[in-house]
GUSEBA-923584 format. One record per residue (C-alpha): residue number from 1; z, y, x; residue in three letters. Coordinates in Angstrom, 3 decimals, m for minus. Layout:
BEGIN
n_zz_yy_xx_res
NUM_Z_Y_X_ALA
...
END
This chain:
BEGIN
n_zz_yy_xx_res
1_99.227_105.813_118.454_GLY
2_102.680_105.990_117.509_ARG
3_104.754_103.981_115.608_VAL
4_106.395_105.077_112.432_GLU
5_110.201_104.564_112.633_SER
6_112.007_103.028_109.529_VAL
7_114.672_105.579_109.615_ALA
8_111.252_107.599_109.176_ALA
9_109.450_105.398_106.532_ILE
10_112.618_105.097_104.746_LEU
11_112.756_109.212_104.363_GLU
12_109.122_109.006_103.208_ALA
13_109.611_106.361_100.746_HIS
14_112.505_108.974_99.005_HIS
15_110.230_111.689_98.526_ALA
16_108.117_111.868_95.770_PRO
17_104.236_111.241_95.386_PRO
18_102.238_114.155_96.796_SER
19_99.820_115.575_94.256_GLY
20_99.990_115.320_90.773_SER
21_98.644_112.365_89.451_ILE
22_95.806_113.807_87.166_TYR
23_92.581_114.597_88.409_THR
24_91.104_118.147_88.487_GLU
25_88.930_117.078_86.078_GLU
26_92.412_116.046_83.921_GLY
27_91.844_112.418_84.246_LEU
28_94.909_109.967_85.019_LEU
29_94.734_108.843_88.438_MET
30_97.699_106.647_89.784_CYS
31_98.371_104.551_93.251_SER
32_99.784_101.405_93.764_VAL
33_100.664_100.098_96.804_GLY
34_101.070_96.366_97.794_LEU
35_102.678_94.944_101.054_CYS
36_103.660_91.915_102.529_GLY
37_102.983_89.381_105.264_GLY
38_99.497_88.244_105.984_SER
39_98.063_85.106_103.548_ALA
40_101.202_86.349_100.924_SER
41_99.064_86.606_98.423_GLY
42_98.316_90.527_97.858_LYS
43_94.810_90.512_97.139_THR
44_96.116_87.963_94.174_THR
45_99.024_89.975_92.512_VAL
46_96.241_93.371_92.720_ALA
47_93.871_91.607_90.829_ASN
48_96.416_89.707_88.058_LYS
49_98.020_93.343_87.888_ILE
50_94.247_94.525_87.593_ILE
51_94.370_92.215_84.267_GLU
52_97.122_93.056_82.899_ALA
53_96.117_97.163_83.278_LEU
54_93.874_97.530_80.571_ASP
55_92.600_100.679_82.082_VAL
56_88.774_101.641_82.485_PRO
57_88.593_101.887_86.005_TRP
58_90.600_100.721_88.747_VAL
59_89.645_100.346_92.625_VAL
60_90.937_97.543_94.514_LEU
61_91.262_98.889_98.265_LEU
62_92.496_96.688_101.050_SER
63_93.753_97.970_104.832_MET
64_91.696_95.677_106.514_ASP
65_88.223_97.480_105.903_SER
66_90.413_100.050_108.608_PHE
67_90.813_98.142_111.500_TYR
68_89.819_100.391_114.855_LYS
69_86.540_99.899_116.584_VAL
70_87.332_97.785_119.402_LEU
71_86.174_98.834_123.318_SER
72_84.541_96.457_124.750_LYS
73_87.704_95.275_126.732_GLU
74_89.159_94.475_123.602_GLU
75_86.199_93.060_122.354_GLN
76_86.948_90.768_124.687_GLU
77_90.219_90.293_124.257_LEU
78_90.025_89.743_120.337_ALA
79_87.503_86.906_121.050_SER
80_90.099_84.867_122.996_LYS
81_92.889_85.462_120.230_ASN
82_94.220_88.200_122.533_GLU
83_94.584_91.306_121.009_TYR
84_96.812_92.603_118.583_ASN
85_95.254_92.543_115.134_PHE
86_98.635_93.156_113.063_ASP
87_100.596_95.881_115.257_HIS
88_100.069_99.146_113.799_PRO
89_98.028_100.620_116.565_ASP
90_95.258_98.103_114.923_ALA
91_94.408_100.672_112.561_PHE
92_93.231_103.574_111.768_ASP
93_95.647_105.582_109.681_PHE
94_94.573_108.740_110.083_GLU
95_90.763_107.807_108.134_LEU
96_93.229_105.597_105.873_LEU
97_95.368_108.666_104.691_VAL
98_91.983_111.014_104.254_THR
99_90.625_108.139_102.249_ILE
100_93.309_107.378_99.487_LEU
101_93.811_111.461_99.615_ARG
102_90.286_111.794_98.322_LYS
103_90.813_108.880_96.307_LEU
104_93.692_110.517_94.375_LYS
105_91.809_113.358_93.964_LYS
106_89.014_111.474_91.352_GLY
107_86.030_112.214_94.202_LYS
108_83.694_109.947_95.177_SER
109_84.424_107.958_99.079_ILE
110_82.359_105.714_101.811_LYS
111_84.563_102.816_103.329_VAL
112_84.227_101.606_106.118_PRO
113_83.519_96.833_106.267_VAL
114_84.619_94.965_108.914_TYR
115_83.535_92.078_110.059_ASP
116_85.886_89.103_110.904_PHE
117_83.685_87.419_112.993_THR
118_82.486_89.369_115.162_SER
119_85.120_91.402_115.227_HIS
120_83.783_95.042_114.805_SER
121_82.521_97.751_111.927_ARG
122_79.158_97.393_110.099_ARG
123_76.955_99.646_110.133_LYS
124_76.597_100.054_106.411_GLU
125_79.735_101.334_105.114_TRP
126_80.523_100.955_100.869_LYS
127_81.101_103.636_98.621_THR
128_83.967_103.846_96.287_VAL
129_83.849_105.821_93.363_TYR
130_86.939_107.224_92.054_GLY
131_89.219_105.805_89.634_ALA
132_92.163_105.642_87.006_ASN
133_94.391_103.276_89.192_VAL
134_93.984_102.696_93.126_VAL
135_95.302_99.313_94.492_ILE
136_95.822_99.347_98.230_PHE
137_97.095_96.338_99.653_GLU
138_97.704_95.558_103.750_GLY
139_99.850_94.038_105.929_ILE
140_101.271_98.039_106.696_LEU
141_100.667_99.524_104.367_ALA
142_103.997_100.828_104.016_PHE
143_104.811_101.467_107.987_ALA
144_103.192_105.336_107.922_ASN
145_105.220_107.979_105.971_LYS
146_102.015_109.792_105.136_GLU
147_100.735_106.698_103.072_LEU
148_103.906_105.917_101.848_LEU
149_103.818_109.292_99.928_LYS
150_100.666_108.679_98.467_LEU
151_101.689_105.988_96.353_LEU
152_102.906_105.938_92.933_ASP
153_104.957_102.271_93.245_MET
154_105.355_99.692_95.926_LYS
155_104.947_96.080_95.704_VAL
156_106.527_93.752_98.301_PHE
157_105.019_90.148_98.138_VAL
158_107.296_87.989_99.598_ASP
159_106.179_84.642_100.309_THR
160_107.394_82.183_102.713_ASP
161_106.578_81.775_105.956_SER
162_104.959_78.741_105.689_ASP
163_103.318_78.635_103.005_ILE
164_101.107_81.683_104.525_ARG
165_100.729_80.236_107.413_LEU
166_99.014_76.846_106.040_VAL
167_97.132_79.971_103.459_ARG
168_95.937_81.938_107.336_ARG
169_94.987_78.635_108.910_LEU
170_91.952_77.702_105.548_LYS
171_90.790_81.016_105.363_ARG
172_90.686_81.678_109.374_ASP
173_89.152_78.640_109.840_ILE
174_86.663_77.952_106.918_SER
175_86.404_81.726_106.449_GLU
176_86.239_82.915_109.763_ARG
177_85.341_80.605_112.261_GLY
178_88.472_80.073_113.914_ARG
179_89.758_77.008_115.447_ASP
180_93.215_75.561_114.635_ILE
181_94.485_76.244_118.257_ALA
182_93.406_79.885_117.972_GLY
183_94.674_80.581_115.093_VAL
184_98.326_78.884_116.099_ILE
185_98.214_80.345_119.322_LYS
186_97.855_84.135_117.391_GLN
187_100.441_83.365_115.419_TYR
188_102.826_82.612_117.100_ASN
189_102.113_85.589_119.747_LYS
190_100.818_88.371_117.056_TYR
191_101.620_87.731_113.685_VAL
192_104.913_86.275_113.491_LYS
193_106.398_88.483_115.518_PRO
194_104.631_91.408_113.618_ALA
195_106.106_90.345_110.481_PHE
196_109.578_90.246_111.589_GLU
197_109.145_94.295_113.245_GLN
198_107.076_95.903_111.198_TYR
199_106.282_94.330_108.018_ILE
200_109.895_92.703_106.529_GLU
201_111.805_95.789_107.656_PRO
202_110.010_97.626_104.762_THR
203_110.677_95.685_102.279_VAL
204_113.452_98.281_101.663_GLN
205_110.770_100.382_99.708_VAL
206_109.444_98.623_97.786_ALA
207_110.032_99.427_94.302_ASP
208_109.523_95.522_93.427_ILE
209_109.735_92.591_95.123_VAL
210_107.235_90.337_94.242_ARG
211_108.128_86.103_94.863_LEU
212_106.047_84.608_92.157_GLN
213_103.264_85.824_89.893_LEU
214_102.507_85.008_86.747_THR
215_101.381_87.395_82.921_PRO
216_104.545_88.393_82.295_ARG
217_105.452_88.909_85.716_THR
218_102.008_91.369_86.127_ALA
219_102.867_93.243_82.837_ARG
220_106.491_93.704_84.105_CYS
221_104.794_95.716_87.001_ASP
222_102.626_97.253_85.381_VAL
223_105.446_98.306_82.580_LEU
224_107.135_99.858_85.686_LEU
225_104.464_101.770_86.920_LEU
226_104.300_103.387_83.922_MET
227_107.654_104.319_84.486_CYS
228_107.220_105.625_87.560_ARG
229_104.600_107.741_86.533_ILE
230_105.792_108.857_83.088_ARG
231_102.900_107.931_81.189_LEU
232_102.505_108.956_77.440_PRO
233_106.044_107.124_75.181_ALA
234_103.185_104.869_73.009_GLU
235_102.113_103.216_76.828_SER
236_105.043_102.081_77.116_ASP
237_106.243_100.757_73.964_SER
238_103.158_99.047_73.689_ARG
239_103.864_97.301_76.790_PHE
240_107.613_96.784_76.237_ALA
241_106.482_94.953_72.825_ASP
242_104.144_92.558_74.635_ARG
243_106.506_91.469_77.186_ILE
244_109.598_91.785_75.393_GLY
245_111.425_94.256_78.019_THR
246_112.723_97.572_78.676_THR
247_112.480_99.415_81.953_SER
248_113.019_97.613_84.465_PRO
249_115.121_98.589_87.128_ALA
250_113.699_100.024_90.857_VAL
251_113.416_97.467_93.592_GLN
252_113.363_94.349_90.606_LEU
253_113.378_90.544_92.199_ARG
254_111.918_88.125_90.651_GLU
END
């Protein structure tokens, strides 16, 4: 697969999100992208934003579900920590874009389920129904220009590399059956270089760079989302009253 250039990604960022924010049935529909390094806390940020949103239906879509099916040779490399899961070519962007487009139309879809222990997709796919808001999180959430066009707001979760490594060690050892040596080897050979080459540069397209998350900053994120998708003014003022602020500027850093 072709790796998107930073220039192409920035060009897509400056284009307006594709499609209406309303489904054919007239329901409000918007999407939020969360990007950041491995173990940066993207899912935690997503859950805090969901708590602050106060809308009836929210879908959380993870990029982890869209790893490509590995060949026998790639499976063998993966078992020896010699396969690069952090490179754009490791992901099925075509399927991901197709699914996100359908979700933005309010349609129900089936999402693959990835097994990190066996490095494979499970036979059973998960059914996901249309929602008011889709929150999409992943290490390369901003690395594809077609994907960027589908995101109404983009949040980059910026976490110190030492913290990310410690979190990854704990997660991969306790949840994914890895050993310390293998995790560190994979981190130094693939994870860190991929972050520097493919992930960190996409901070330029973010509307918010999130350094920490509190209930207040989560509500700020929601307020900015409302401004970007032009929700009714009374919704903006209601949240502004709750957090004591006005509309935040684009690329808000805290």
